[in-house]
N, C-alpha and C positions, 0 to 999 in steps of 0.2 A: 737269903744271906744277910746276916746281921753285921752292922758296922761296929767296930770297937770304939771305945771312948776317945782314943787318940785320933782316930780317923775323923770322928765327928767334930772334935775340937779343931783339927787342922782345916776341915771344910768350913767351919764357922769363921775361923780367922781369915781364910782366903776370901770368903764372901765379904767380910768386914773391910778388908784391904781394897777390894774392887769397889765397893760402895764409897769408901773414903776417897778414892781416886776421882770419883764423879762429884763428890761434895766440895772438893777444893775449888775455890773460885778461879776463873780463867781471865785474868786481867791482860788484855792484849795491847801490843804496840807494833807499829810498822818497824820491821827489823833492819832498817837502814837509817842512820842518823840524818835528819833533815828531809827525809823523803815524804812525799804525799801520795795520795792515790792517783796522781797524774804521772808518776814515775814508773808505772808498769802498764802493759796492755792487758786489760781485763778479759779479753777474749782468748788469751793463750792457754788457759787451763783446759786441758783435755783437747788441745788442738792437735790435729794430725794432717799429713804425715809430719813427724818430728824426728828426724835423724834416726839413729840406730835404736832408740827406745820406742819408736813408732808413734807414741802419744806423749805430749808434754804434760806431765803430772804435777805441775806447780806453776808458779809465776816467776818472772825475771824482773827484779827491781833494779833499774839502772841508776848508776851513780859513778862518781869519779873513783878511780883506783885509789885505795887507801882510806876511803870513807869508813868510819866505824860501822860494823855489822853488829846488831844487837839481838839479844834473845827477844822473841816476840811475846813470850810469856814466862812465868816462873817455872822452874823445873830442875831436873837433875841431868847433868851432862853424861850421856851414855857412851859417846864415841867422839873421838877427835883423831883424824887421820887423813889419808889420801887414797882416793880410788880413781880408776881410769877416767870415767866420764865426768864425775863430779869434781875432780881435782881435790883441793883441800876442802874438807867438810867437817861440820860439827853436827851431832845429833843429840837432841835434848828431849827427855821424856817430861811432858807437861801434864797439867790437869786433864781429866776426862780420858786418860790413857791414850794420849795422842803424842806421836813422835813428831818433832819439828826438825826438819832437815834443811841445813844451810850449806849451799855448795858454791864452788868457783871462788872461794876465798883466796885472798892474797896472803893473809896471815891468820893464825888461830890463837886466840888468847884464853881459850877455855881449858879447864883441867878435868879430865875424866873423874867422875864421882862427885864433883863439886855441885853445890846448889847455886843456881843463878836466879836473879830477879828479872822481871820484865824490864826491858830497856838496858840491861847490863851488857857491856861490850864483850863479844865472844870472838871477834876477829875483825878483819877488814875486807871490804869489797875488792874483788880481783877478777882475773880471767883464767884461773887454773882449770885443768882438766880439758874437756872438749870445748871450752870457751876460749882457749888460747888464741890470741890474735883477733878476738871479737871485742865489741864494746864491753867494758867492765860492768858486771852486774852481780847481784846476789840471786841465785836460784833458791826459792823458798817453797817447800812442800810441807803439807800436814798429812800424816798417816795415822788413822785410827787403828788401835790394836784390836778393837772389838768392831765387827762388821756392822755397817749401816745398810742392811739388806735392801731397804727401800730405794737405795741409790743405784742398784744394779740395773743395767739395761743391755740391749743387744748391739750396742756400738762396738767398734774395735776395742778389745780389752775391757769391755763394759763391766765385767765382773769385778775388776779392780776398783771401780768407782765405789764399791762398798767400803773401801779402806782409805782411798785418797779423797781428802776434802778440798774444796776450792778455797785456797787462801785469800783470793780476792774478796769473796763473800765475808770472810772472817775479819778482813781489815778495812772494808769499804767505808765505814763511818768514822775511821780514825784520822783521816788526813785529807 
């Protein structure tokens, strides 16, 4: 079967877009104003048992309610809304085809489709969703759209480790 010229051009453009996504530099910052790496427990990524989700697929950065929550990297805001467990959330597509998920917000300042810079305020720390009544914090997860197959293991939900990256490792040297 021979591919037509339009199919070949579309494939080359798609490949170029994927490569460009990896070429964009990923300048990171801790996503809570004034937070340091002492403001979260480094052992909670992939901790289990963890409520209804079974495994904790991110880190919780503790701060006072209303503290600015910031984008940890530049990207495009894909979603702003509310879900049952995460409460008020913002999802940003950043470099290297990674989704940055910010949950339990008290307020959301991001606009869907907008481009944000690292450290730009996207909301405020809160206790929405299943964090209601608990210490205010920002739940932060990083999800790769392309699998890191070498991260897969036989632990509970271990296949999901191909997609969920440890935010603590990404932020450890920043604060």
